[in-house]
C-alpha positions, 0 to 999 in steps of 0.5 A: 372388244375383239382380239384384233383391236387389242393392239393399235392398227399400226402394230397389227401384222398379217402374212398371207401366202398365195396372195397374188389374186383370188382368196389370198388377195381378197383376204389381204384387202379385208384385213387391211380394212380391219386395221392390219398391215398386210404382207402377201407372198407369191412365187413371182412377186417383184421387188417392192411390189404393192397390190391393193395396198398389200406389200408383196414378197417373193416366196416359194412355200415348197422351199425351206430357205425361201420360207425362212427368208420371207419370214425374216424379211417381214420381221425386219420390216414390221417387227412382229407377225400377228396373223398367218394365213396359209392360202397357197395351194393347188388343185388336181383333177383326175383318177387317183390311179392317174397320178404318179407318186412323184405328182402326189408328193408334189401336191402334198409339198405345196398344200400340206408341207407348205403350211407346215413350213410356214407355221414352223417358221412363224411359231417361235415369233408368236410364242415370244409374243404370247399371241397369234392366229394361224388361219389355214384355208382348207375346203369342203373337200377336207370333210367331204371327199369327192370322186376324181379329186382323191389326192386333192381331198387327201391334202385337205384332210391332212390340213384339217387333222394337222390344224385341229391337233395344232390348235389343241397344242397352242391355245395355252400359249395364246395362239389359236388355229382356225380352218376356213372351209369354202365350197366352190369359190370364184377363183382361178383354182381350176384353171391353175390346177394340175393335170394327171401325169399318166392319163388313162383312157378308162377315166376319161369320161369321169375326169371330163365330167368332174372338170366340167363340174368344177368349172360350172361350180366355180363360175356360180360359186361364192365370191372371194369376199365371202371367204375373206370375211371369214378370215377376218372373223377368225383373226379378230374374234376374241375366242375364234372357232376351229372351223368357219364355212363361208357361204350357204353351200359350205354350211349346208354340206357340213350339216348334211355330212354330220347329220344325214345317215351315211348310206342316205348321204352317199346315195344322194352324193353319188347321184349328184356326181353322176356315178353309177353303183 
């Protein structure tokens, strides 16, 4: 019997940030099929909006009061939160030097501190319940940093460290934390990403090449349903893993990163990224 089935379908509640489309919406649909009542958030959700049977609520994860309000609203409507999926995030492609400190802080505010805000608001509820699952959507960028995405990589590395440490702290309280680490996935992440706020011509060629790599990778990437399946697995397995890698590419990259000698891996990776030594 899986953890998700220890409660009746009527009682199980999931809250997903960034659920207006892409991975967030697919995860919501998959959790509904698994028997959960699902609430999703977006910054532009309309009152009483329902998408794919997901009850949408307005929330800006960079705003403390907005986060407090959305959790309060879910509790008023459902009375509990069994699963929190932290999916809201943003990308940024450009040379590390091309972003101001303010832009870097803005990226961290949504990709990292947004997760911290949501988690801190939900944890007292899960502790009082004696159970819960927190599932943070990371990326292969969380263990494999690539060029022209230094700040994005840094946010995902931060999410990985935060999540693993948090899982150690919470297991004795009946709460588990998991990471889902997709490779390129067919979403609008690249289209909705930021551009550097102080572009330098010296990085034009590399930046343009990386933008093309992301566009092509996303177009040929895994379907969002592959990521959603791992979210459901993390939510329902009796003993969840700390990391889930959806799709063949993500799994292969994790194995290579772990077992291929560092110099050999770096040489191959730089070649694939069209980087000269």
